[in-house]
N, C-alpha and C positions, 0 to 999 in steps of 0.2 A: 504494500500500500504506500502511495506517495502522499506526502503532506506538504501543503503550502501554508506557512505560518505567517503571523502578523509581524509588523516591524518591531514589536516589543520584544521579540525573542532574539537570541544571539545567532541563530542559524539562518533565518530567512528575513527578507525585507521586502516591503512594497513601497517604492519611492515615487512620489509625484513629480512629474516634469512639467515645464512650462507648456501651456496649451493643451493640457490634458494627457500628455504622454506619461507612460508609467513603465516600470520594470519590476520583475519579480524573481525570486530565487527559490528553487525547489530542491529539496534534499531527499534523496532516496538511498536505500541500502539493500544489501543482500549478504547472506552468509550460508555456509553449508557445513555439515558434520557428517563424515562418512569414512568408509574404508575402500581401498582399491587393491585388488589382487592381480599380480602379473605372473603368468606361467613361466617356469624356467625353460631353458633351452639346452639341448644336447651339445656336446663339443663338436666343433667343425674343423676340418683340416683342408687347407687350400694347397693343391699340388703346385709344383714348380711349373712355370710356363715360359718356354724358350721362345725368343723372337726369331723370325725368319730373317736371313740375310738377302738383301737385294743384290742385283748383279754388280753394282758399284762396290758394295761391301765385300762380296765374294772375291772380286778381283784384287781389292786392297789386301784382304787376308792372305791370298796367294802370294802377292808381292812381299809382304812382310815375312812370311815363312821362308821364301827363297832368299831373303836378305839376312835374316837373323837366326834361322833354325833349320833343322833338317827333319824329314819325316814324310809321311804319305798324305798329309792334309791337302797339299796342293792338288793332288790327283783326285781326292774326294770332292773338293770344292769346285774344281774346274772354274768356269766363268759364268755358270748359270745360277739363277736365284734358287735357293733351297727352302724347303718347308721348315717349319719350326721343329718337327720331329727329326728331320735329317740333320739340322744344325746342332741339335742336342746330342748327337751321336758322340760316343766316347772319344773316337779318333779326332773329331773336330775340336772338342773341348781341350783334349790333351795337346793337340797341335798348337792352339792359340796360347795355352799356358806356357808351352815351350818358347813361343815367340816372345811373350812378356819377359820370361826369365832371360832369354838371349839378349834383349834390348837392355835390360838392367845390368847384365854383365858387361856389355859393351860400354855402357856409361861409366862403370867403375874402372874399366881398363883404359878408357880414353884419357890421355894426358893432354889437356887443352885448356884454354882460358874460358871461364864461365861466360856464357852468352855468345860464344863463337858460333858460326853457322853449323858446325858439326854437332855441337851440344844442343842447339835449338832443334835441329832435325831429329836427334835421338829423343828429345823430350816430346816432340810432336808425334813421332811414331809410337812411342810408349803409350801416350794417351789414346791414340787410335786403337792399338792392340788391346788395351784394357777395356775399352768400350765394346769392342767386338766380343771379347771373352765374356763380359757380363751378359750380353745378349744370348750367347750360346748356352751359358749355364742356366739362364732363366732366373726368375725370382725364387728366393728361398721359400721352402714350405713353411706355412704359418698355421698355427692352431689357435682357435678361439675356445677358451675354456668353457666348460659347462657351467650353467647358472641354475640356482635353485629357485623355487617359487618364492615370491615375496609378497608381503601385505603391508601397506602403508596407509597413513591417514591422508585424507584429501580435504582438510579443513581450510576455510578461507573466509575473510570478511572484506567487503567492499563498501565504500560510501561514494555516491555520485552526486555532483552538484550541477544543476541545469539552471542557467540564468536567461531569462527572456524579457523582451521589452518591445514597445511600439512607440514610434514617434507620432506627433500630431499630424504628420503628412502621410501616415499610413505605411511607413517603412518599418519592417521588423528587424530586430537584431537579437543576438544571443551568444552564449558561450557555455561550455561545459568542460568538466574534468572529473577524473576518478581517482580515488585513493585506495590502494590495496594493502590492507593490514597496517599495523602500527609500525612506524619507522621505516617503511619500505621506500627505497630510493627510486627515482624515475627510471633508471636503467634496469631495475629488476622487477618491475611489475607494472605499472600502469599508467601510462597516459597522464603523467603528472603535469605535463605542460598544457594539456587540454587543447581545445579548439574553439574558434569563434566564427560567427557568420553575420552577414547583413543581407537582407533580402527585400525585394520589392517587385514592381512590375518588370524590372530588368532581369530578374532571376535571383539566384542565390550565390553569393561570393563567400567562400570558406577559406580559413587559414588555420594552421596549427598541426596537430597530430592527425593526419588523414591517411586513409587507405587509397588504393588506386580507384579511379572512376570505373574501370572495367569490373572490379570486384563489387563495387556498389550496385552495378547494373545486373550482373549475372549471379553473384552470391555463391552460396554453397548448398549442397543438399543437407537434409536434416540429420543431426547427430543424436546420440543416445547417451544415457548414463548421467550420474551426478556430476562427474568431473569432465565429461567429454571424452574420456578414455583415449587420450592422444590425438583427439580431433582428426581421426582417420577419414571422416566424412568430408573434410575440407580439401580444396584444391590448393596447389602451390601457385599463387599469383606472383609473377616476377616483379611487378610494379609495387613498390611500397615505400614507406618513409616520405610520402608526399606531404608538402606543406602549403600548397595553394590549389584551390579547386573552384569550379564554377558549375552550377546546375540551372537548368531552365525547364519548367514543367508546364504542360498545357494539355487538357483533355485526356488525362491518363498517360501521357507520353512524357518521359523525362530524359533530357540529354545532359551528360556530364563530361567534364574534362578536368584532369588533375595533372600536376607535375611536381618535381622536386627542384626547386630553384637553386639548391646548393650544387647541382650538377651543372658545371659551366662548359664542359666539353662532352660531346656525344648527346645521347637522348635518354631521358627517364620520364616518360609521360604516358598517360592512359586516357582513353575515351570510352564512354558507355552510353547505351541507348536502351531504355526500359519502357515497356508498355504494360499497363494493368487495367483491366476492365471487366465489367459484369456482362456476361453473354447468356441471358436467359436463366439466371439463377446460378450460373457457374462462373467463378472468377478465374480468368485466364491471365497469366503473367508471363511475359517473354523478355529476356534480357540478352543484349549483345554487348561484348566488350572487346577492346583491343588495346594492347600496350606495346611500347618499344623501349627497350633498355639497351643502350649501346647499339649493336647490330642485331640483337635478338628480338623477335616479335612473338607475341602470344595472342591468340584469338579464342574467345570463349563465347558459347551460346548456351542458354538455359531456357527451360519452359516448365511452367507449373500450372496445374488445374486444381481448383478447390470447389467441392460441392458437399453440402451438409457438413459432416465432420471429417470428410476424407480429403487429403491433400497428397497429390503425386507430383514429384519434381524430377526432371532429368537434366543432366548437364554434360557438356562436352567441351574440352579445351585442348588446344595444340600449341606447343612451344616450338617455334622454328629457330633453332640455334645455329643453323648452317652445318656444313660437314665437319666430322671429326678430323682433326689434323694431328698427325704424329710428330713428335719432336725430332728434329734433324740436327745432328751435331755438325757444324761446319768443319771442313777439312781442307787444308791447303794442298796445292798441286806439288809443290817443291819436294823432291826426294822420293816421290812415289814413282810415277812414270809419266811421260808426256801424254799418254793415252787417257790418264785419269784427270778429270777436270775438277776445279774447285767447286765445292758445294756449300752454299751459304746456310747458316743456321736458321732453323724455323722453330718458333715457339710452339709448345704443345697446346692443343685445344681439345679438351675431353668433355665437352658439354653437348651430348647428342640430343636429337629431337625427342620430345616426350609428349605423349597423348594421355589425357585423362578422360574417363567416361564414368558416369555414376548415376544412380537413381535412388530415391527415397520414397517411402510410403508412410504416411501418418494417419491415424484415425482417432478422433476424440469423441467420447460419448459421456456426457455429463462431466464428472470430475476426473474420469479415467482417460488416459491417452496412451497409445502404443505406437512405436516407430521402428522401422527397419530400413536399412540402407545397404547398398553394395557399390563398390567403386574399384576400378582397375586403372593402374598406372603402367603405361607401356613406353619403355625407353628403347631407342634403337640400339641393337647389339646386346641387350640385356634381357633377362627373364622377367616376364610381367609380374607386377606386384598387385595382389588382390586383398581387398579389405571388405569386411562385412560386419554388420552389427544389428542388435535387437535390444530394445529397452522399453520401459513403461514409466509413467508418472501418474501420481494420484494427488490431486489438489485438495488439501484439507482446509483451505482458506488462510492464506498467508504462509502456510507451511506445506511443502510439497514433498511427498515420498517418491524417491527416484531410484532406479536400478537399471543396469545395462551390461551387456556382454558384447565384446568386439573380438573378431578374429583378424589379426594382422600378420599375413605371411606365416600362417600356421602357429602363431603365438597368441594365446588367449588372454584377454584382459577383462576384468569384471569389477564393478563397483556398486555400492549400495549405501543409502543414507538419506538425509533430509536437507532441504534447502529452505531458506527463509527469505521473505520479501518484506521490506519495511517502507 
């Protein structure tokens, strides 16, 4: 329950302005008491993964062995590109290890001035050989230890302040902020800087702690549980930390734009378009959103229908992050052969495209409501991630009993407890 108090109290005020303008402050709060259980996970071992050599690397490895070591590696490598399995063969690894040892020995035996052409060449060839050896060996095997089931408290207190006002000219203004728990800093919980707005016939101008306009339009599917259980129902919107936004609404249609003005180079902006209307007793809501951060774009669409106590929502989002680019170590031509050309270094880019799809169904009957959702996250080159959940809530008038269960990639989460509204 929200309370608007008189100016005589310490928490709220109703202040008269010239010409009949006024402003008010509303204080509301929420709290929860409950427990959350997280299922443990079995130990996992990641096998070594050797990288394939391309034709350039194979030719370089052959030259290095012919120069600094002996063996059969040259015949095995030849000049063709090899698969990861072939390059991980014992003879290849052993041959490259011999090359590294041979270069190190030559450096010790070399009597010359530090920084001389011969010394520089040996240092360059050693770095190249060690890089090839690391690729041939592959990443070391890693093991993730098993974890046990855990049960933790999910207690929380929040106080929210909403300030609203109107001028005698009909323009509205307001601000809001939220405090999470006693002594909590802005960086660890919530929205301590708040946000403010001014609105009128021109639309609504917002500033402060804002989300992206695309998220405002498309939103998320419904979640479950007392604590949200990891908010697995939510999409990952790339646009965030925006501090300036604009909205214009007319006849159920809302257009929004937001950006982060702290970004002086590149892009960090979002747009959204949302429609909501009553079609013969059924409320239909459609949201479209698009954002651009740097060179990455994200496009999202959602649709929801509500009739009686039933609400169904579907959402789809795509992140276009461009192609994955493998890191390339630059190598100089000097000392290899004239046939091998210089290759410039290329920075690694490992942000593949990602698609999100999800749906939620909620049904409310009197004080009881039940919700279920499912969501899939598909990333190029990786195994899909699947999330699903089910929960219920029972409103007892200011106090709501809540419980939920979520399955996130075969790990189960569950919570139970009560939440309060003030």
